[in-house]
Backbone atoms as SQL, in Angstrom:
CREATE TABLE atoms (id INTEGER PRIMARY KEY, chain TEXT, resi INTEGER, resn TEXT, atom TEXT, x REAL, y REAL, z REAL);
INSERT INTO atoms VALUES
  (1, 'A', 1, 'MET', 'N', -48.607, 6.455, -23.837),
  (2, 'A', 1, 'MET', 'CA', -48.077, 7.336, -24.858),
  (3, 'A', 1, 'MET', 'C', -46.596, 7.598, -24.598),
  (4, 'A', 2, 'ALA', 'N', -45.851, 7.681, -25.660),
  (5, 'A', 2, 'ALA', 'CA', -44.418, 7.934, -25.561),
  (6, 'A', 2, 'ALA', 'C', -44.092, 9.302, -26.162),
  (7, 'A', 3, 'LEU', 'N', -43.202, 10.002, -25.513),
  (8, 'A', 3, 'LEU', 'CA', -42.755, 11.294, -26.017),
  (9, 'A', 3, 'LEU', 'C', -41.624, 11.064, -27.005),
  (10, 'A', 4, 'LYS', 'N', -41.813, 11.530, -28.219),
  (11, 'A', 4, 'LYS', 'CA', -40.804, 11.388, -29.261),
  (12, 'A', 4, 'LYS', 'C', -40.196, 12.757, -29.531),
  (13, 'A', 5, 'THR', 'N', -38.901, 12.801, -29.804),
  (14, 'A', 5, 'THR', 'CA', -38.227, 14.078, -29.992),
  (15, 'A', 5, 'THR', 'C', -37.379, 14.098, -31.257),
  (16, 'A', 6, 'LYS', 'N', -37.215, 15.288, -31.801),
  (17, 'A', 6, 'LYS', 'CA', -36.363, 15.486, -32.975),
  (18, 'A', 6, 'LYS', 'C', -35.113, 16.281, -32.599),
  (19, 'A', 7, 'ILE', 'N', -34.792, 16.320, -31.311),
  (20, 'A', 7, 'ILE', 'CA', -33.644, 17.105, -30.854),
  (21, 'A', 7, 'ILE', 'C', -32.355, 16.652, -31.543),
  (22, 'A', 8, 'LYS', 'N', -32.131, 15.359, -31.588),
  (23, 'A', 8, 'LYS', 'CA', -30.887, 14.851, -32.196),
  (24, 'A', 8, 'LYS', 'C', -30.786, 15.283, -33.657),
  (25, 'A', 9, 'GLN', 'N', -31.877, 15.164, -34.385),
  (26, 'A', 9, 'GLN', 'CA', -31.886, 15.549, -35.801),
  (27, 'A', 9, 'GLN', 'C', -31.507, 17.020, -35.965),
  (28, 'A', 10, 'TYR', 'N', -32.181, 17.893, -35.212),
  (29, 'A', 10, 'TYR', 'CA', -31.908, 19.329, -35.327),
  (30, 'A', 10, 'TYR', 'C', -30.519, 19.680, -34.813),
  (31, 'A', 11, 'ARG', 'N', -30.070, 18.993, -33.768),
  (32, 'A', 11, 'ARG', 'CA', -28.735, 19.256, -33.222),
  (33, 'A', 11, 'ARG', 'C', -27.663, 18.901, -34.247),
  (34, 'A', 12, 'GLU', 'N', -27.796, 17.753, -34.877),
  (35, 'A', 12, 'GLU', 'CA', -26.813, 17.326, -35.876),
  (36, 'A', 12, 'GLU', 'C', -26.840, 18.237, -37.097),
  (37, 'A', 13, 'GLU', 'N', -28.038, 18.657, -37.522),
  (38, 'A', 13, 'GLU', 'CA', -28.149, 19.570, -38.662),
  (39, 'A', 13, 'GLU', 'C', -27.460, 20.903, -38.364),
  (40, 'A', 14, 'ALA', 'N', -27.526, 21.334, -37.098),
  (41, 'A', 14, 'ALA', 'CA', -26.906, 22.605, -36.702),
  (42, 'A', 14, 'ALA', 'C', -25.412, 22.443, -36.428),
  (43, 'A', 15, 'GLY', 'N', -24.942, 21.206, -36.351),
  (44, 'A', 15, 'GLY', 'CA', -23.521, 20.955, -36.120),
  (45, 'A', 15, 'GLY', 'C', -23.087, 21.099, -34.672),
  (46, 'A', 16, 'TYR', 'N', -24.030, 20.942, -33.736),
  (47, 'A', 16, 'TYR', 'CA', -23.709, 21.059, -32.314),
  (48, 'A', 16, 'TYR', 'C', -23.413, 19.692, -31.716),
  (49, 'A', 17, 'LYS', 'N', -22.495, 19.659, -30.772),
  (50, 'A', 17, 'LYS', 'CA', -22.271, 18.469, -29.959),
  (51, 'A', 17, 'LYS', 'C', -23.294, 18.497, -28.830),
  (52, 'A', 18, 'GLN', 'N', -23.531, 17.345, -28.230),
  (53, 'A', 18, 'GLN', 'CA', -24.470, 17.282, -27.110),
  (54, 'A', 18, 'GLN', 'C', -24.033, 18.228, -25.995),
  (55, 'A', 19, 'SER', 'N', -22.743, 18.276, -25.732),
  (56, 'A', 19, 'SER', 'CA', -22.235, 19.142, -24.659),
  (57, 'A', 19, 'SER', 'C', -22.452, 20.616, -24.983),
  (58, 'A', 20, 'GLU', 'N', -22.342, 20.980, -26.247),
  (59, 'A', 20, 'GLU', 'CA', -22.566, 22.376, -26.649),
  (60, 'A', 20, 'GLU', 'C', -24.031, 22.770, -26.457),
  (61, 'A', 21, 'LEU', 'N', -24.934, 21.904, -26.873),
  (62, 'A', 21, 'LEU', 'CA', -26.352, 22.181, -26.688),
  (63, 'A', 21, 'LEU', 'C', -26.680, 22.274, -25.203),
  (64, 'A', 22, 'ALA', 'N', -26.137, 21.369, -24.433),
  (65, 'A', 22, 'ALA', 'CA', -26.374, 21.386, -22.985),
  (66, 'A', 22, 'ALA', 'C', -25.942, 22.715, -22.375),
  (67, 'A', 23, 'GLU', 'N', -24.778, 23.194, -22.770),
  (68, 'A', 23, 'GLU', 'CA', -24.284, 24.465, -22.240),
  (69, 'A', 23, 'GLU', 'C', -25.197, 25.623, -22.640),
  (70, 'A', 24, 'MET', 'N', -25.699, 25.602, -23.860),
  (71, 'A', 24, 'MET', 'CA', -26.571, 26.672, -24.347),
  (72, 'A', 24, 'MET', 'C', -27.873, 26.777, -23.564),
  (73, 'A', 25, 'VAL', 'N', -28.359, 25.635, -23.083),
  (74, 'A', 25, 'VAL', 'CA', -29.659, 25.635, -22.396),
  (75, 'A', 25, 'VAL', 'C', -29.529, 25.458, -20.884),
  (76, 'A', 26, 'GLY', 'N', -28.304, 25.436, -20.386),
  (77, 'A', 26, 'GLY', 'CA', -28.090, 25.326, -18.948),
  (78, 'A', 26, 'GLY', 'C', -28.421, 23.963, -18.375),
  (79, 'A', 27, 'ALA', 'N', -28.101, 22.920, -19.147),
  (80, 'A', 27, 'ALA', 'CA', -28.357, 21.549, -18.705),
  (81, 'A', 27, 'ALA', 'C', -27.055, 20.759, -18.747),
  (82, 'A', 28, 'ARG', 'N', -27.106, 19.546, -18.245),
  (83, 'A', 28, 'ARG', 'CA', -25.943, 18.657, -18.328),
  (84, 'A', 28, 'ARG', 'C', -26.000, 17.880, -19.640),
  (85, 'A', 29, 'ARG', 'N', -24.843, 17.454, -20.116),
  (86, 'A', 29, 'ARG', 'CA', -24.795, 16.659, -21.345),
  (87, 'A', 29, 'ARG', 'C', -25.637, 15.399, -21.200),
  (88, 'A', 30, 'GLU', 'N', -25.605, 14.797, -20.021),
  (89, 'A', 30, 'GLU', 'CA', -26.368, 13.573, -19.776),
  (90, 'A', 30, 'GLU', 'C', -27.865, 13.809, -19.960),
  (91, 'A', 31, 'THR', 'N', -28.321, 15.001, -19.626),
  (92, 'A', 31, 'THR', 'CA', -29.738, 15.333, -19.821),
  (93, 'A', 31, 'THR', 'C', -30.084, 15.309, -21.301),
  (94, 'A', 32, 'ILE', 'N', -29.209, 15.864, -22.129),
  (95, 'A', 32, 'ILE', 'CA', -29.424, 15.856, -23.584),
  (96, 'A', 32, 'ILE', 'C', -29.416, 14.420, -24.105),
  (97, 'A', 33, 'VAL', 'N', -28.485, 13.608, -23.608),
  (98, 'A', 33, 'VAL', 'CA', -28.415, 12.197, -24.004),
  (99, 'A', 33, 'VAL', 'C', -29.745, 11.507, -23.703),
  (100, 'A', 34, 'HIS', 'N', -30.265, 11.711, -22.491),
  (101, 'A', 34, 'HIS', 'CA', -31.519, 11.065, -22.096),
  (102, 'A', 34, 'HIS', 'C', -32.711, 11.611, -22.867),
  (103, 'A', 35, 'LEU', 'N', -32.709, 12.898, -23.164),
  (104, 'A', 35, 'LEU', 'CA', -33.779, 13.475, -23.981),
  (105, 'A', 35, 'LEU', 'C', -33.794, 12.845, -25.364),
  (106, 'A', 36, 'GLU', 'N', -32.621, 12.776, -25.975),
  (107, 'A', 36, 'GLU', 'CA', -32.532, 12.242, -27.340),
  (108, 'A', 36, 'GLU', 'C', -32.924, 10.774, -27.408),
  (109, 'A', 37, 'SER', 'N', -32.680, 10.029, -26.346),
  (110, 'A', 37, 'SER', 'CA', -33.005, 8.601, -26.349),
  (111, 'A', 37, 'SER', 'C', -34.414, 8.315, -25.838),
  (112, 'A', 38, 'GLY', 'N', -35.152, 9.373, -25.455),
  (113, 'A', 38, 'GLY', 'CA', -36.519, 9.201, -25.006),
  (114, 'A', 38, 'GLY', 'C', -36.652, 8.700, -23.587),
  (115, 'A', 39, 'LYS', 'N', -35.577, 8.787, -22.801),
  (116, 'A', 39, 'LYS', 'CA', -35.600, 8.301, -21.422),
  (117, 'A', 39, 'LYS', 'C', -35.917, 9.401, -20.420),
  (118, 'A', 40, 'TYR', 'N', -36.150, 10.616, -20.899),
  (119, 'A', 40, 'TYR', 'CA', -36.366, 11.752, -20.002),
  (120, 'A', 40, 'TYR', 'C', -37.361, 12.709, -20.641),
  (121, 'A', 41, 'ASN', 'N', -38.341, 13.135, -19.872),
  (122, 'A', 41, 'ASN', 'CA', -39.284, 14.146, -20.330),
  (123, 'A', 41, 'ASN', 'C', -38.842, 15.489, -19.764),
  (124, 'A', 42, 'PRO', 'N', -38.630, 16.465, -20.611),
  (125, 'A', 42, 'PRO', 'CA', -38.097, 17.749, -20.142),
  (126, 'A', 42, 'PRO', 'C', -39.158, 18.594, -19.441),
  (127, 'A', 43, 'SER', 'N', -38.681, 19.506, -18.624),
  (128, 'A', 43, 'SER', 'CA', -39.581, 20.512, -18.066),
  (129, 'A', 43, 'SER', 'C', -40.018, 21.418, -19.209),
  (130, 'A', 44, 'LEU', 'N', -41.074, 22.150, -18.992),
  (131, 'A', 44, 'LEU', 'CA', -41.540, 23.080, -20.021),
  (132, 'A', 44, 'LEU', 'C', -40.464, 24.117, -20.333),
  (133, 'A', 45, 'LYS', 'N', -39.786, 24.618, -19.303),
  (134, 'A', 45, 'LYS', 'CA', -38.736, 25.616, -19.519),
  (135, 'A', 45, 'LYS', 'C', -37.606, 25.057, -20.379),
  (136, 'A', 46, 'LEU', 'N', -37.154, 23.843, -20.070),
  (137, 'A', 46, 'LEU', 'CA', -36.077, 23.247, -20.854),
  (138, 'A', 46, 'LEU', 'C', -36.529, 23.016, -22.294),
  (139, 'A', 47, 'ALA', 'N', -37.734, 22.531, -22.481),
  (140, 'A', 47, 'ALA', 'CA', -38.267, 22.307, -23.830),
  (141, 'A', 47, 'ALA', 'C', -38.295, 23.618, -24.614),
  (142, 'A', 48, 'MET', 'N', -38.731, 24.691, -23.958),
  (143, 'A', 48, 'MET', 'CA', -38.795, 25.990, -24.635),
  (144, 'A', 48, 'MET', 'C', -37.399, 26.530, -24.932),
  (145, 'A', 49, 'ASP', 'N', -36.461, 26.337, -24.014),
  (146, 'A', 49, 'ASP', 'CA', -35.085, 26.796, -24.236),
  (147, 'A', 49, 'ASP', 'C', -34.446, 26.072, -25.425),
  (148, 'A', 50, 'ILE', 'N', -34.671, 24.778, -25.524),
  (149, 'A', 50, 'ILE', 'CA', -34.128, 24.006, -26.644),
  (150, 'A', 50, 'ILE', 'C', -34.777, 24.453, -27.950),
  (151, 'A', 51, 'ALA', 'N', -36.069, 24.661, -27.927),
  (152, 'A', 51, 'ALA', 'CA', -36.781, 25.120, -29.121),
  (153, 'A', 51, 'ALA', 'C', -36.231, 26.458, -29.603),
  (154, 'A', 52, 'LYS', 'N', -35.923, 27.351, -28.685),
  (155, 'A', 52, 'LYS', 'CA', -35.365, 28.661, -29.058),
  (156, 'A', 52, 'LYS', 'C', -34.011, 28.528, -29.741),
  (157, 'A', 53, 'VAL', 'N', -33.185, 27.607, -29.265),
  (158, 'A', 53, 'VAL', 'CA', -31.870, 27.396, -29.876),
  (159, 'A', 53, 'VAL', 'C', -32.015, 27.062, -31.355),
  (160, 'A', 54, 'PHE', 'N', -32.996, 26.239, -31.677),
  (161, 'A', 54, 'PHE', 'CA', -33.184, 25.783, -33.061),
  (162, 'A', 54, 'PHE', 'C', -34.196, 26.618, -33.838),
  (163, 'A', 55, 'HIS', 'N', -34.736, 27.666, -33.218),
  (164, 'A', 55, 'HIS', 'CA', -35.749, 28.514, -33.855),
  (165, 'A', 55, 'HIS', 'C', -36.932, 27.666, -34.329),
  (166, 'A', 56, 'LYS', 'N', -37.375, 26.775, -33.440),
  (167, 'A', 56, 'LYS', 'CA', -38.510, 25.891, -33.708),
  (168, 'A', 56, 'LYS', 'C', -39.522, 26.061, -32.587),
  (169, 'A', 57, 'SER', 'N', -40.713, 25.566, -32.805),
  (170, 'A', 57, 'SER', 'CA', -41.703, 25.543, -31.728),
  (171, 'A', 57, 'SER', 'C', -41.505, 24.260, -30.925),
  (172, 'A', 58, 'VAL', 'N', -42.020, 24.245, -29.715),
  (173, 'A', 58, 'VAL', 'CA', -41.940, 23.043, -28.884),
  (174, 'A', 58, 'VAL', 'C', -42.626, 21.874, -29.600),
  (175, 'A', 59, 'GLU', 'N', -43.719, 22.181, -30.284),
  (176, 'A', 59, 'GLU', 'CA', -44.463, 21.134, -30.998),
  (177, 'A', 59, 'GLU', 'C', -43.652, 20.528, -32.144),
  (178, 'A', 60, 'GLU', 'N', -42.737, 21.321, -32.721),
  (179, 'A', 60, 'GLU', 'CA', -41.884, 20.785, -33.786),
  (180, 'A', 60, 'GLU', 'C', -40.807, 19.854, -33.223),
  (181, 'A', 61, 'LEU', 'N', -40.418, 20.052, -31.974),
  (182, 'A', 61, 'LEU', 'CA', -39.374, 19.234, -31.352),
  (183, 'A', 61, 'LEU', 'C', -39.913, 17.977, -30.695),
  (184, 'A', 62, 'PHE', 'N', -41.111, 18.077, -30.126),
  (185, 'A', 62, 'PHE', 'CA', -41.663, 16.971, -29.336),
  (186, 'A', 62, 'PHE', 'C', -43.054, 16.601, -29.820),
  (187, 'A', 63, 'GLU', 'N', -43.350, 15.313, -29.768),
  (188, 'A', 63, 'GLU', 'CA', -44.708, 14.850, -30.066),
  (189, 'A', 63, 'GLU', 'C', -44.953, 13.551, -29.308),
  (190, 'A', 64, 'PHE', 'N', -46.207, 13.320, -28.972),
  (191, 'A', 64, 'PHE', 'CA', -46.583, 12.085, -28.301),
  (192, 'A', 64, 'PHE', 'C', -47.049, 11.086, -29.329),
  (193, 'A', 65, 'GLU', 'N', -46.626, 9.822, -29.133),
  (194, 'A', 65, 'GLU', 'CA', -47.040, 8.737, -30.011),
  (195, 'A', 65, 'GLU', 'C', -47.609, 7.612, -29.175),
  (196, 'A', 66, 'ASP', 'N', -48.610, 6.941, -29.715),
  (197, 'A', 66, 'ASP', 'CA', -49.124, 5.746, -29.043),
  (198, 'A', 66, 'ASP', 'C', -48.062, 4.668, -29.111),
  (199, 'A', 67, 'GLU', 'N', -47.903, 3.949, -28.024),
  (200, 'A', 67, 'GLU', 'CA', -46.880, 2.895, -27.986),
  (201, 'A', 67, 'GLU', 'C', -47.390, 1.624, -28.597);
């Protein structure tokens, strides 16, 4: 199963740069890059922090898909 994310979509809709989102959630820009490209699975805390920024649930940001 692969973790799919809508972080990039919501980030662009909100007009945030990757570095801005990273600063808001206490992460590095590279972490956001890897999250958006599906190369990194976030901790529960990071997932919840990102969801709060966009006023979304974790389930709205992330979903598992069969590969």
